[in-house]
MARPAMI-206549 format. One record per residue (C-alpha): residue in one letter; x, y, z. Coordinates in Angstrom, 2 decimals, decimal comma. Example, Ala and Ser with C-alpha at 12.3 -4.5 7.8 and 13.67 -1.06 7.14 Angstrom:
2
<pt A <12,30 -4,50 7,80>>
<pt S <13,67 -1,06 7,14>>
REM end
This chain:
216
<pt M <-24,09 -3,46 11,26>>
<pt R <-20,73 -3,00 9,57>>
<pt R <-20,74 -1,58 6,05>>
<pt A <-18,96 -2,79 2,93>>
<pt V <-18,27 -1,47 -0,56>>
<pt I <-17,80 -3,88 -3,47>>
<pt A <-15,80 -3,07 -6,62>>
<pt E <-16,07 -5,62 -9,44>>
<pt D <-16,62 -4,94 -13,14>>
<pt S <-18,39 -8,25 -13,85>>
<pt V <-22,05 -7,65 -13,06>>
<pt L <-22,80 -11,32 -12,39>>
<pt L <-19,88 -11,78 -10,02>>
<pt R <-20,69 -8,51 -8,30>>
<pt M <-24,25 -9,70 -7,67>>
<pt G <-22,88 -12,88 -6,16>>
<pt L <-20,44 -10,97 -3,98>>
<pt V <-23,21 -8,72 -2,70>>
<pt K <-25,20 -11,77 -1,63>>
<pt V <-22,26 -13,43 0,16>>
<pt V <-21,11 -10,22 1,85>>
<pt E <-24,63 -9,69 3,15>>
<pt M <-24,69 -13,30 4,38>>
<pt A <-21,51 -12,48 6,32>>
<pt G <-23,46 -9,82 8,21>>
<pt F <-22,40 -6,66 6,37>>
<pt E <-24,56 -3,95 4,86>>
<pt V <-23,46 -3,34 1,26>>
<pt A <-23,39 0,46 1,17>>
<pt A <-22,33 0,77 -2,48>>
<pt E <-21,21 -1,12 -5,58>>
<pt A <-18,72 0,04 -8,21>>
<pt G <-17,54 -1,22 -11,58>>
<pt D <-14,23 0,65 -11,75>>
<pt A <-11,55 2,14 -9,53>>
<pt E <-12,84 5,69 -9,83>>
<pt G <-16,29 4,61 -8,65>>
<pt L <-14,72 2,66 -5,80>>
<pt L <-12,75 5,63 -4,50>>
<pt A <-15,84 7,84 -4,67>>
<pt A <-17,93 5,23 -2,82>>
<pt V <-15,33 4,86 -0,06>>
<pt E <-15,13 8,62 0,37>>
<pt E <-18,92 8,89 0,59>>
<pt H <-19,77 5,86 2,73>>
<pt R <-16,59 5,32 4,80>>
<pt P <-17,05 1,54 4,89>>
<pt D <-15,51 -0,92 7,33>>
<pt L <-14,57 -3,23 4,45>>
<pt A <-13,86 -2,87 0,73>>
<pt V <-13,93 -5,95 -1,53>>
<pt I <-11,95 -5,09 -4,64>>
<pt D <-11,21 -6,72 -7,99>>
<pt V <-7,48 -6,45 -8,80>>
<pt R <-8,04 -5,72 -12,51>>
<pt M <-10,74 -3,22 -13,45>>
<pt P <-11,52 -0,71 -16,22>>
<pt P <-10,13 1,10 -18,03>>
<pt G <-6,83 -0,76 -18,36>>
<pt F <-7,57 -4,08 -16,63>>
<pt T <-4,06 -4,16 -15,13>>
<pt D <-3,59 -3,15 -11,50>>
<pt E <-6,29 -0,49 -11,05>>
<pt G <-7,77 -2,29 -8,04>>
<pt V <-4,41 -2,58 -6,29>>
<pt R <-3,60 1,09 -6,80>>
<pt A <-7,06 2,06 -5,53>>
<pt A <-6,61 -0,20 -2,49>>
<pt L <-3,26 1,42 -1,65>>
<pt S <-4,87 4,84 -2,01>>
<pt I <-7,66 3,81 0,37>>
<pt R <-5,12 2,47 2,83>>
<pt R <-3,36 5,85 2,86>>
<pt S <-6,51 7,96 3,16>>
<pt R <-8,65 5,63 5,30>>
<pt P <-6,39 3,16 7,11>>
<pt S <-9,32 1,89 9,18>>
<pt T <-11,02 0,41 6,09>>
<pt A <-10,17 -3,28 5,73>>
<pt L <-9,25 -4,42 2,20>>
<pt L <-9,94 -7,76 0,53>>
<pt L <-8,64 -8,05 -3,03>>
<pt L <-9,82 -10,67 -5,49>>
<pt S <-7,83 -11,86 -8,49>>
<pt Q <-8,41 -14,27 -11,35>>
<pt Y <-4,79 -15,44 -11,24>>
<pt V <-1,99 -15,81 -8,69>>
<pt E <0,03 -12,58 -8,66>>
<pt E <1,88 -12,63 -5,36>>
<pt R <3,56 -9,27 -5,91>>
<pt Y <0,20 -7,58 -5,35>>
<pt A <-0,16 -9,33 -1,99>>
<pt A <3,36 -8,22 -1,14>>
<pt D <2,55 -4,61 -2,12>>
<pt L <-0,45 -4,57 0,19>>
<pt L <1,35 -6,14 3,13>>
<pt A <4,30 -3,81 2,69>>
<pt A <1,86 -0,91 3,12>>
<pt H <0,11 -2,40 6,16>>
<pt T <0,00 -5,67 8,07>>
<pt S <-3,57 -5,78 9,33>>
<pt G <-7,03 -5,78 7,83>>
<pt V <-5,88 -7,00 4,42>>
<pt G <-6,62 -10,00 2,25>>
<pt Y <-5,77 -11,35 -1,21>>
<pt L <-7,75 -14,29 -2,55>>
<pt L <-8,38 -15,93 -5,90>>
<pt K <-11,91 -15,41 -7,20>>
<pt Q <-12,51 -19,16 -7,18>>
<pt R <-12,56 -19,00 -3,36>>
<pt V <-15,90 -17,19 -3,51>>
<pt A <-17,48 -20,52 -4,49>>
<pt D <-16,66 -21,90 -1,03>>
<pt V <-19,15 -19,62 0,68>>
<pt E <-18,43 -20,67 4,25>>
<pt E <-14,66 -20,23 3,89>>
<pt F <-15,06 -16,94 2,04>>
<pt I <-17,36 -15,57 4,73>>
<pt E <-14,79 -16,53 7,36>>
<pt A <-12,11 -14,66 5,37>>
<pt L <-14,34 -11,56 5,06>>
<pt R <-14,92 -11,46 8,80>>
<pt R <-11,27 -12,11 9,63>>
<pt V <-10,06 -9,26 7,43>>
<pt A <-12,75 -6,90 8,72>>
<pt D <-11,65 -7,76 12,26>>
<pt G <-8,10 -6,64 11,47>>
<pt G <-6,60 -9,97 10,46>>
<pt T <-5,19 -11,21 7,16>>
<pt A <-6,38 -13,68 4,54>>
<pt L <-3,93 -14,83 1,87>>
<pt D <-4,84 -17,39 -0,76>>
<pt P <-3,13 -20,75 -0,22>>
<pt Q <-1,93 -20,74 -3,84>>
<pt V <-0,23 -17,38 -3,32>>
<pt V <1,42 -18,69 -0,16>>
<pt A <2,54 -21,86 -1,98>>
<pt Q <4,20 -19,86 -4,77>>
<pt L <5,99 -17,67 -2,25>>
<pt L <7,32 -20,73 -0,44>>
<pt V <8,63 -22,26 -3,68>>
<pt R <10,54 -19,14 -4,75>>
<pt R <12,12 -18,57 -1,33>>
<pt S <15,43 -20,41 -1,03>>
<pt N <18,91 -19,94 0,40>>
<pt D <17,68 -17,79 3,27>>
<pt P <16,88 -18,24 6,98>>
<pt L <13,64 -20,02 6,07>>
<pt E <15,76 -23,00 5,08>>
<pt R <16,48 -23,51 8,78>>
<pt L <12,87 -24,49 9,34>>
<pt T <11,63 -28,06 9,37>>
<pt A <8,95 -29,18 6,94>>
<pt R <6,33 -28,96 9,69>>
<pt E <7,49 -25,48 10,70>>
<pt K <7,17 -24,33 7,09>>
<pt E <3,62 -25,70 7,05>>
<pt V <2,82 -23,74 10,20>>
<pt L <4,38 -20,55 8,81>>
<pt S <2,42 -20,96 5,55>>
<pt L <-0,83 -21,18 7,51>>
<pt M <0,22 -18,17 9,60>>
<pt A <0,71 -16,28 6,32>>
<pt E <-2,82 -17,23 5,25>>
<pt G <-4,01 -15,46 8,40>>
<pt R <-5,03 -18,48 10,45>>
<pt S <-5,06 -18,39 14,25>>
<pt N <-3,31 -21,00 16,41>>
<pt A <-6,64 -22,81 16,73>>
<pt G <-7,15 -22,71 12,98>>
<pt I <-3,65 -24,04 12,34>>
<pt A <-4,19 -26,83 14,87>>
<pt A <-7,45 -27,85 13,18>>
<pt Q <-5,84 -27,83 9,72>>
<pt L <-2,86 -29,94 10,80>>
<pt V <-4,84 -32,09 13,26>>
<pt V <-2,53 -31,33 16,18>>
<pt S <-2,98 -29,64 19,55>>
<pt E <-2,80 -25,88 20,01>>
<pt S <0,13 -26,37 22,39>>
<pt A <2,02 -28,18 19,61>>
<pt V <1,31 -25,25 17,27>>
<pt A <2,57 -22,80 19,91>>
<pt K <5,81 -24,78 20,24>>
<pt H <6,31 -24,75 16,46>>
<pt I <5,72 -20,98 16,34>>
<pt N <8,21 -20,36 19,15>>
<pt S <10,77 -22,42 17,25>>
<pt I <10,07 -20,50 14,03>>
<pt L <10,54 -17,14 15,75>>
<pt A <13,81 -18,29 17,28>>
<pt K <15,22 -19,69 14,03>>
<pt L <14,43 -16,54 12,05>>
<pt D <16,49 -14,37 14,44>>
<pt L <13,73 -11,82 14,80>>
<pt P <14,29 -8,78 17,06>>
<pt K <12,85 -8,89 20,55>>
<pt A <9,27 -7,58 20,69>>
<pt D <5,85 -8,66 21,88>>
<pt A <4,60 -12,02 20,60>>
<pt D <2,03 -10,60 18,17>>
<pt H <4,55 -8,25 16,56>>
<pt R <7,15 -11,01 16,17>>
<pt R <4,48 -13,17 14,54>>
<pt V <3,83 -10,40 12,00>>
<pt L <7,57 -10,04 11,38>>
<pt A <7,85 -13,77 10,71>>
<pt V <5,08 -13,61 8,10>>
<pt L <6,62 -10,52 6,48>>
<pt R <9,97 -12,28 6,23>>
<pt F <8,24 -15,26 4,67>>
<pt L <6,55 -12,98 2,12>>
<pt G <9,77 -11,16 1,37>>
<pt V <8,33 -7,71 2,14>>
<pt G <9,98 -6,88 5,42>>
<pt A <11,89 -7,95 8,48>>
REM end
């Protein structure tokens, strides 16, 4: 059984997170209420996944983000899922700039949709990404006058869902189209963004990074 560490200063929310993480098939090895406790727990238990509140004591600013980046440097194999009360896309960008796999950033309200949250936990733990749709929407609004403007409305929809971490099958289900149609859209996106030649998976990551404004 894979192990998880949960860092959240609200006792009630932390109790709820423990329950949902266990439902997702993880053993909760430790809980923490601040960044210092989180770092100590990760060092002791070496978890597969850390679920982290963005704002924690003592300053309630970006303690969780800084702890997550520290974990990524010291234990890159530990997947990171950050939770935030508000949309702050720069934190998602910071995380993705540091690494492009095994990372997620969701609003806390997503925890209420247990099935979707469990899917996000598993996807991040498996090395994928999970970005909140509201974060993705804000990023799309602020991006203008760049190569993304070459994309059609449908291609922007596909790229937004790619940024959320969805697979081709997941995108097809969301848009109610075939997987082959999704594949054609992705090929068109990669061509229009003038990405360097590389394997398909790497070019897909580059496309998402360009969309997020943190690379490529």
